[in-house]
C-alpha positions as CSV (number, residue, x, y, z in Angstrom):
1,M,97.7,101.7,87.4
2,P,101.0,100.1,86.4
3,R,101.8,98.3,89.7
4,R,99.6,95.4,90.6
5,P,97.9,96.1,94.0
6,V,97.8,94.0,97.1
7,V,94.4,93.4,98.8
8,I,94.5,93.0,102.6
9,K,91.4,91.6,104.3
10,L,90.8,91.7,108.0
11,G,88.1,89.6,109.6
12,S,86.0,90.6,112.5
13,S,88.1,88.6,114.9
14,A,91.2,90.3,113.8
15,L,89.8,93.8,114.7
16,V,87.2,93.2,117.4
17,D,87.6,91.4,120.7
18,E,85.1,89.1,122.4
19,R,83.2,92.0,124.0
20,G,82.7,93.9,120.8
21,R,85.5,96.4,121.4
22,L,87.9,97.6,118.7
23,R,91.4,96.1,119.1
24,R,92.8,99.7,118.8
25,S,96.5,98.9,119.3
26,R,96.4,96.1,116.7
27,L,94.6,98.4,114.2
28,D,97.3,101.1,114.7
29,R,100.1,98.5,114.2
30,I,98.4,97.1,111.0
31,A,97.8,100.7,109.7
32,G,101.5,101.4,110.2
33,E,102.5,98.4,108.2
34,I,100.0,99.4,105.4
35,G,101.4,102.9,105.4
36,E,104.9,101.6,104.9
37,L,104.0,99.2,102.2
38,A,101.8,101.8,100.4
39,A,104.9,103.8,99.6
40,D,105.8,101.2,96.9
41,T,102.6,99.1,96.4
42,P,99.0,100.1,95.9
43,I,97.0,98.7,98.9
44,C,93.3,98.1,99.0
45,V,91.8,97.1,102.4
46,V,88.7,94.9,102.8
47,S,87.6,95.3,106.4
48,S,85.0,93.3,108.3
49,G,83.9,94.4,111.8
50,A,80.9,96.7,111.2
51,I,78.3,94.3,112.7
52,A,80.6,93.3,115.6
53,L,81.4,96.9,116.5
54,G,77.7,97.8,116.2
55,L,76.7,95.0,118.5
56,G,79.4,96.0,121.0
57,R,78.3,99.7,120.9
58,L,74.7,98.6,121.5
59,G,75.7,96.4,124.4
60,R,74.4,93.2,122.6
61,G,76.1,90.0,123.7
62,D,75.6,87.4,121.1
63,R,75.5,87.8,117.3
64,P,71.8,87.8,116.3
65,T,70.4,85.6,113.5
66,A,67.7,87.9,112.1
67,V,68.9,89.7,109.0
68,A,67.2,92.9,110.1
69,D,69.1,92.9,113.4
70,L,72.4,92.4,111.6
71,Q,71.6,95.2,109.1
72,A,70.8,97.6,111.9
73,A,73.9,96.7,113.9
74,A,76.0,97.2,110.7
75,A,74.5,100.7,110.3
76,V,75.8,101.6,113.8
77,G,79.1,99.9,113.5
78,Q,80.1,101.0,110.0
79,A,80.5,104.6,111.1
80,V,82.7,103.5,114.0
81,L,84.7,101.2,111.7
82,Q,85.4,103.8,109.0
83,Q,86.3,106.5,111.6
84,S,88.7,104.1,113.2
85,W,90.5,103.3,109.9
86,Q,90.6,107.0,109.0
87,R,92.2,107.8,112.3
88,A,94.7,104.9,112.2
89,L,95.8,105.3,108.6
90,G,95.8,109.1,108.9
91,R,98.5,108.7,111.5
92,A,100.4,106.7,109.0
93,G,100.1,109.5,106.4
94,R,97.4,107.8,104.4
95,T,94.1,109.2,103.0
96,T,91.3,106.8,103.1
97,A,88.0,106.3,101.2
98,Q,85.0,104.3,102.1
99,V,83.7,101.9,99.5
100,L,80.6,99.8,100.3
101,L,79.7,97.0,97.9
102,A,76.9,94.5,97.6
103,A,76.7,91.2,95.9
104,G,74.6,92.8,93.1
105,D,77.5,95.1,92.3
106,F,79.4,92.0,91.1
107,E,76.4,90.3,89.4
108,R,75.8,93.1,87.0
109,R,78.5,93.6,84.5
110,E,78.1,97.4,84.3
111,S,78.3,97.8,88.1
112,Y,81.3,95.4,88.2
113,L,83.2,97.6,85.8
114,N,82.1,100.8,87.6
115,A,83.4,99.4,90.9
116,R,86.7,98.5,89.3
117,T,87.0,102.0,87.8
118,T,86.3,103.6,91.2
119,L,88.9,101.5,93.0
120,E,91.5,101.9,90.3
121,T,91.0,105.7,90.4
122,L,91.4,105.8,94.2
123,L,94.6,103.8,94.0
124,G,95.9,106.0,91.2
125,W,95.3,109.0,93.5
126,D,97.4,107.2,96.2
127,V,94.3,106.8,98.4
128,T,93.7,103.6,100.5
129,P,90.2,102.3,99.8
130,I,88.5,100.7,102.8
131,V,86.0,98.2,101.3
132,N,83.1,96.5,103.2
133,E,79.9,94.8,102.3
134,N,76.9,97.2,102.3
135,D,75.2,95.1,105.0
136,S,72.7,97.8,105.9
137,T,70.9,97.8,102.6
138,A,71.5,94.3,101.3
139,T,68.2,92.7,100.3
140,Q,69.5,89.2,100.8
141,E,71.1,87.5,103.8
142,I,74.6,88.8,104.8
143,T,76.3,86.8,102.1
144,F,80.0,87.3,101.8
145,G,81.2,84.9,104.5
146,D,82.9,87.5,106.8
147,N,84.0,89.2,103.6
148,D,86.4,86.4,102.5
149,A,84.5,86.1,99.1
150,L,84.3,89.9,98.8
151,A,88.0,90.2,99.3
152,A,88.7,87.6,96.6
153,Q,86.2,89.4,94.3
154,V,88.1,92.7,94.8
155,A,91.4,91.0,94.2
156,V,90.1,89.5,90.9
157,L,88.5,92.9,90.0
158,L,91.7,94.8,90.4
159,G,94.0,92.1,89.0
160,A,95.9,92.1,92.3
161,R,99.1,90.2,92.7
162,L,98.4,89.1,96.3
163,L,95.4,88.7,98.6
164,V,96.3,88.6,102.3
165,L,93.6,87.2,104.6
166,L,94.2,88.2,108.2
167,T,92.4,86.1,110.9
168,D,92.9,85.0,114.5
169,Q,94.8,81.8,113.5
170,E,98.3,81.3,112.3
171,G,96.9,79.9,109.0
172,L,95.3,76.8,107.7
173,Y,95.8,73.7,109.9
174,T,95.4,70.0,109.1
175,R,92.6,69.9,111.7
176,D,91.1,72.1,114.4
177,P,94.1,74.1,115.6
178,R,93.1,73.4,119.3
179,H,93.8,69.7,118.6
180,P,97.3,68.5,119.8
181,D,97.9,66.8,116.5
182,A,97.0,69.9,114.4
183,A,99.8,71.0,112.1
184,L,100.1,74.3,110.2
185,V,99.9,73.9,106.4
186,R,102.7,76.1,105.0
187,E,101.8,76.0,101.3
188,V,99.0,74.9,99.1
189,P,100.4,74.6,95.5
190,D,97.2,72.9,94.2
191,R,94.0,71.4,95.4
192,S,95.6,68.0,96.1
193,A,97.5,69.6,99.0
194,L,94.2,69.9,100.8
195,D,93.4,66.2,100.8
196,G,92.9,65.2,104.4
197,V,92.8,68.8,105.6
198,D,89.8,69.8,107.7
199,T,88.6,73.2,106.6
200,G,85.3,73.0,108.4
201,A,86.2,75.0,111.5
202,S,83.7,77.7,112.2
203,G,84.5,81.4,112.5
204,S,84.7,83.5,115.6
205,P,81.6,84.4,117.6
206,W,81.5,87.8,115.8
207,G,82.2,86.7,112.3
208,S,80.4,84.6,109.7
209,G,83.4,83.1,108.0
210,G,85.7,80.2,108.8
211,M,88.6,78.4,107.2
212,R,86.5,76.9,104.5
213,S,85.4,80.3,103.2
214,K,89.1,81.4,103.2
215,V,90.2,78.4,101.2
216,V,87.4,79.1,98.7
217,A,88.5,82.8,98.6
218,A,92.1,81.7,98.0
219,E,91.1,79.5,95.0
220,M,89.1,82.4,93.6
221,A,92.0,84.8,93.9
222,R,94.4,82.2,92.3
223,A,92.0,81.9,89.3
224,G,92.5,85.6,88.8
225,G,96.3,85.3,88.9
226,A,96.8,86.4,92.5
227,G,98.6,84.6,95.2
228,C,97.0,84.3,98.6
229,V,98.3,84.2,102.2
230,I,96.2,83.3,105.3
231,A,98.0,84.7,108.3
232,N,97.4,85.8,111.9
233,G,96.4,89.4,112.2
234,G,97.7,89.5,115.7
235,R,101.3,88.8,114.6
236,S,103.5,91.8,114.2
237,G,105.0,92.0,110.7
238,A,102.7,89.4,109.2
239,I,101.6,91.7,106.4
240,R,105.1,92.8,105.5
241,A,106.3,89.1,105.5
242,A,103.3,88.1,103.3
243,V,104.0,90.8,100.7
244,A,107.7,90.1,100.7
245,G,107.1,86.4,100.0
246,E,108.6,85.3,103.3
247,S,107.4,82.3,105.3
248,V,104.3,83.3,107.2
249,G,100.9,81.6,107.6
250,T,99.7,79.5,104.7
251,R,100.6,80.5,101.2
252,F,98.6,79.7,98.0
253,P,101.0,80.5,95.1
254,A,99.5,82.3,92.1
255,R,98.7,80.3,89.0
256,D,100.9,80.8,85.9
257,R,97.9,81.5,83.8
258,A,95.0,83.8,84.8
259,A,91.6,83.8,83.2
260,S,90.3,86.9,81.4
261,S,88.4,89.5,83.4
262,Y,85.2,88.6,81.6
263,K,85.6,84.9,82.2
264,L,86.3,85.6,85.9
265,W,83.1,87.6,86.1
266,L,81.1,84.8,84.5
267,R,82.5,82.4,87.1
268,Y,82.4,84.4,90.3
269,G,80.3,87.4,89.8
270,L,77.3,86.4,87.6
271,Q,74.2,85.4,89.4
272,A,72.7,82.2,88.0
273,P,69.0,81.8,88.6
274,G,68.8,78.8,86.3
275,R,70.3,75.4,86.1
276,I,70.7,73.3,82.9
277,E,71.4,69.6,83.2
278,V,73.3,68.2,80.2
279,D,74.2,64.7,79.0
280,A,77.6,63.1,79.0
281,G,78.2,64.0,75.3
282,A,77.5,67.7,75.9
283,R,79.7,67.7,79.0
284,R,82.6,66.4,77.0
285,A,81.9,68.9,74.2
286,L,82.0,71.7,76.6
287,A,84.9,70.5,78.7
288,E,87.2,69.0,76.1
289,D,86.3,70.7,72.8
290,G,85.4,74.2,73.9
291,A,82.0,74.0,72.2
292,S,78.9,76.0,72.7
293,L,75.9,74.3,74.4
294,L,73.3,73.2,72.0
295,P,69.7,72.1,72.9
296,V,70.3,68.6,71.7
297,G,72.6,67.9,74.7
298,I,70.2,69.3,77.3
299,R,68.4,66.8,79.6
300,A,66.5,69.1,81.9
301,V,66.0,72.8,82.6
302,H,65.5,74.0,86.2
303,G,64.4,77.5,87.4
304,R,63.0,80.5,85.6
305,F,65.2,82.8,83.5
306,A,65.2,85.0,80.5
307,A,67.6,85.3,77.6
308,G,70.7,87.1,78.9
309,D,70.5,85.7,82.4
310,G,73.1,83.5,84.0
311,V,72.8,79.8,84.3
312,E,74.8,77.0,85.9
313,I,75.4,73.9,83.7
314,V,75.6,70.6,85.5
315,D,76.4,67.0,84.4
316,P,73.9,64.0,84.9
317,A,75.2,63.6,88.5
318,G,74.5,67.2,89.3
319,R,78.2,68.2,89.4
320,P,78.9,71.8,88.1
321,V,80.5,71.9,84.7
322,A,80.2,75.5,83.6
323,R,78.5,78.9,84.0
324,G,77.4,81.2,81.3
325,I,74.8,83.5,79.8
326,V,71.9,81.8,78.2
327,E,70.6,82.8,74.8
328,I,67.1,81.3,75.2
329,G,64.5,81.8,78.0
330,H,63.5,78.9,80.3
331,A,60.1,78.1,78.7
332,E,61.5,77.9,75.1
333,L,64.6,76.0,76.2
334,R,62.5,73.4,77.9
335,R,60.6,72.9,74.6
336,L,63.8,72.6,72.6
337,A,65.7,70.4,75.1
338,G,67.0,67.2,73.4
339,S,66.1,68.4,69.8
340,R,68.5,69.1,67.0
341,G,68.5,72.5,65.3
342,A,70.5,75.7,64.6
343,E,69.8,77.3,68.0
344,V,72.5,77.9,70.6
345,A,71.6,77.7,74.2
346,V,74.9,79.1,75.7
347,H,77.5,80.4,73.3
348,R,81.1,79.4,74.1
349,D,82.2,83.0,74.2
350,R,79.8,83.6,77.0
351,L,80.6,80.5,79.0
352,V,83.3,79.5,81.5
353,L,84.2,76.1,82.8
354,V,84.2,75.9,86.5
355,D,87.7,74.2,86.5
356,D,89.3,76.7,84.2
């Protein structure tokens, strides 16, 4: 796949109105823009809306809190959502494919690579994948934050050049956009640009996301070498402008250096059932010297895990330092903690710093 793709994510509020009805004219317009862009750029769509459409079809007013209810609503709404995309993109001359992913598909390295191969194959065939979380069979709570994190995972997975997050706001504001003093943030070149910015605004009644989850998704995409734009899905031409690099919404420029696919998987895909607390010396060795984690620098071991599982490494204050794959199970590692020896707890080749 020689051309780096663009991932376009639509939140529930961008596609579904307050009564749970599809915004059909908006979907048709967006599909038309995607159809035009796809002539030159591989496009992958990440679409929320299954739960909202399902609740609307069932005549349910408020979003339920019980996971079983959300899963059942998703089962009803996913068929409506995919059919709607197939119709709209079909009119734009595009063939679509449904791809449902769960958090576990990113946690297991083999599944992660299989998902990438499937998406790359579809894009190579000039097919537009429509990706959504597999809400109906997820064994955990609906986890992806209105698919913001899922979209970022897909962007990282594909080595995308751009992630476009379409929402019901013009972009990221300095505070609640309803406040008279709120100002649109045009560009976020680095984290310091977010100082004083309130990202805590909640999502729409139908969605589970919010601006905080979009900022986190943007940082995740940037770590993988992709730029990100948060823009209003209701604005005509927003997608074209974002892809063309024009001024629209809030832009997070891509980093000059992207981490490797494996390191990105360690950081964002790997499930970490365990937590290892290290002393200041071990933290410096990991962060500054690129060393492996040895038992001598371990202060405490939390959780149950086996060799080959993921762990989070934290400093004495509990701040995340790194993530990696542990070489020793929890019981043996507790016994070895603080002792000198030849054992390696987490090898540097299977470890990634959280600030890389």
